[in-house]
Residue, then its C-alpha position, 0 to 999 in steps of 0.5 A: m836130015r832129022i835129028a832127035l835129042g833127049v834133053e834135061y833141064n832145070g826150068y827155074g828162071f826160064f819163061g817156059w819152053q816156048a821161045q819168046r822175044n827178049l825172054a829166056t826160054i828153054q827152046g830159045t836157048l837150045q836153038e841158039a846153041l844148036a845153031k852154033v854147031a849147025n852153022e845155020s838157024v835151027f827150029l825145034f819141036c818138042a814132045g811137050r811144052t813145059d811152063a815157067n819153072v817146070h823141069a824135065t829129065g826126059q824131054v824129046v825134041h827134033f829138028d831138021t838140018h842140012a848140016k852134016r855132023h857126027i852124031d856125037a857133035w850134036i851132044w858135046g858141041t851143043n852142050a859146050h854152048l849151053p848154060p849149066s841148067i840145060v844139057v843134051r843127053w843123047a842124039r839120034q838120026t831119025d827118018y822124016s816120019f818121026h815127030a817129037r810131039f805127034t809120034a809120041v804115044a804117052r808122056r810121064y810126069r813126076y811131082v815132088i813134094f817136100n813135106h816138112p814144117i820148115r822149108s828147105a833152102v837147097l830144094s828151093s825151086r826143085a820141089t814144092w814145099h808143103y808144111y802141113p803133114l800129108d797122108a800119102e795113103r789118102m792121096r793114093e786112094a784118091g789117085k785111083y779115080l784118075i785112071g782111064e779115059q775121062d773128061f779132065s775139064s776140071f783140071r785144065s787151065s783157062q788158057c788151055n788151047s786143046k780141042s778136047p778135054m778127054r785124056c787117058v791116064t794109064e798109070f798113077s803111083i804115089e809114095r812117101r820117101g822120108d820127107f818127100i811125097i812123090f807121085d808119077i802119072e802117065a797119060n796119052a797127053f796132058l792138058h795145060h796145068m793138068v798135073r799141077n791142078i791134080a797135085g793141088v787136089l791131092m794135097k787138099i786130100g792128103a792134108g785131110i781137108q777133103q776126103p779121097g772121094w772128092m777127086q771123083e766129085v771134081l772130075q764129074a763136075k767138069n768145071r775148073r772152079a770145082a777143084a783146088e788151086t793150081a800147085p806150084p811149078d817147082g816140083l813138076y818134072l817131065t820124066r819120059v816120053r814114049y814112042p812106038e817102034p822103031y823110035i826107042f830112045p834111051l830112058s832118062h834118069e828120074p829125079f829124087l830117087l832117094 
């Protein structure tokens, strides 16, 4: 049978999603916990690989197993073998046509910036700290240039293995909530480091170093060197993965609903 899981994790201290020998990863840790419930080895497929120290509240994964367990056992049993920083939030049995990555039609990320002159100890690793005042309205204006299907070469890392730089961004929103600036972005898929590179450009614009129109110039350049430095991973969260019917899964809670 094929099982889909909704997974939440604090990625701090993990070397990203993908299993690596002798390194702590989200995939490796989850597979070990699931294997104890299934009493057999388990291999996971995810909706979107996350980098080291990146978090998720809405990651979706799937695996195939011969083990027959009550559906709740995949939640409670697996969580009993996981560290506090990883939790399975829901489980569903699916047909074999479902694939966590290839069936997905959209992914949504949230980036959280703590905008205050003094860094926060409590928020360390959970939000990106930017000490200089940021103008959310300037950042919102710049974000309008991201909407639509475009070549995002300027926002992909040199390690990106995607065959095409074309991505379609369908939603972008940003707001200030006290000392926090939070932006959400949804697209059919994302290039490696794409959200963090967008965040780097937005912070340059929000700080007044560049004008909002610079976002369009960076896009049109189709060159990574035209953009800003890659923003830290601390404030990045995978919050939602959308699937077509009949694969309608529970929604995750969103981080920093202040």
